[in-house]
N, C-alpha and C positions, 0 to 999 in steps of 0.2 A: 567604520571606513568606509569613504565612497572609491571604488577602484574604478578609473573611467577607460574604456576602451575606445579604439579609433572606431568612426565608421568603416563597414566594408569596402565602400567607393573609394574613401580616402585613403585607407589601407593598402589598396592594392593600386593605387598612383603613388605610392611611396615605395612598393616591392616588398609589402609585407601581408601576411593572411589578417582576418581579422582577430586572431589571438596574439598577434605580434610575432608569430615568427617569420623568417625572413623566407620568400620566394625566389626560387631560381628557375629561369626558363631553359630549356635543353636547347644548346648549341649544334652546328652542324658535327661535330667532333664527338657528341656524347652517344653513348648505347642506344638510349632510347630512339632514337632518330636512324640508327645503322640497318635497320630492316625494312625502312621505308624508302622508296623510290624518291630523288630529290628532282626537280627542276626549276626552269625558271620561266617566270611569267612576269611580263615588261619590267622587266629588270628586278625582280624579287625571287631570292630563293624560296621554294614551295615545295612542301614536304606532302607527300597524301597516297592514296591509293591508287588513284586515277592520271597516274603521271603519264602510263603509255596509252590513255585514251585520247582520241583527237577532240580536239574543242568543236563544240557545234557552232554552225553561224545562224546569227539572228537578225532580225529583219526589227527594227523598232522605230515606230512611226510617231511623231510627237508634234502637236499643234503649233503653227507658225514657223516663221522663218528664224533659224539659229542664225546668230552674228558670229563670227571667228572667234571672239572672247570664248563664248560660252562653247561652240565647237570644240575649241582646245582641252575642255575638261573630259573629253572622251578620245582620248589618242588611239586608242585601239579599235575604234569605228571610224569609218568613213561616212561622211554625211553629203548628202545631196537634197535638193529641193524639189517638190512633189506638189504641184498647185500651191496651195498655201500653208502644206506642212513641210516637216523635215524629216527626211529616212534616214536612220543611222543603222549601218548594215557592218558586221563584220563577227571575228569568230570571238567566242569566250570560253575560257576552258572548264567551266564547271558551273553549276548552279548559284555558289555563291558569286561568284563575278558578275551573272546577271542581275541578282539580288543588289549587287553594289551600284551596278548601272542604274536600275530603277530607284533606287533609294538618291542616288546623286540626281535624277531628275527633279524626283520630289522636293528634294532641298534646296533647288534651283527655281523652283515654282513654275516648272514645265508641265504643261496638261498631257498626258500619255494620250494616244488614241489607239496604239494595237502593238502586241508583240506578237512576233510571229517567227518559231525556230524554221529556217529552213533546212531543204532537204540536202545530205552531203553530195559533195561535188564531185 
């Protein structure tokens, strides 16, 4: 007898683990998140240990001048032209948010020139 099990990626997409068990996610009322601080980042509720820490400000320089459509992909950052490049500046709550912006730049095919964490204001 052949037993077929779903692939891990497909199982997760359907809300089950690879062994066919149902996977549930902790909600805001669950005890698993009750001891962790909860805050909002760009309209999303986020739990984590760094809720009280202020966000770092970053300066991200990208090759070329970005049009309004591409700049709108980074609502948390302010854009300004500097020579032939575009400088995105603004606060990012944690390292994951920074990596998310960098991944988005890469996905849009933009050339990263420099990333600099700015001193606290």
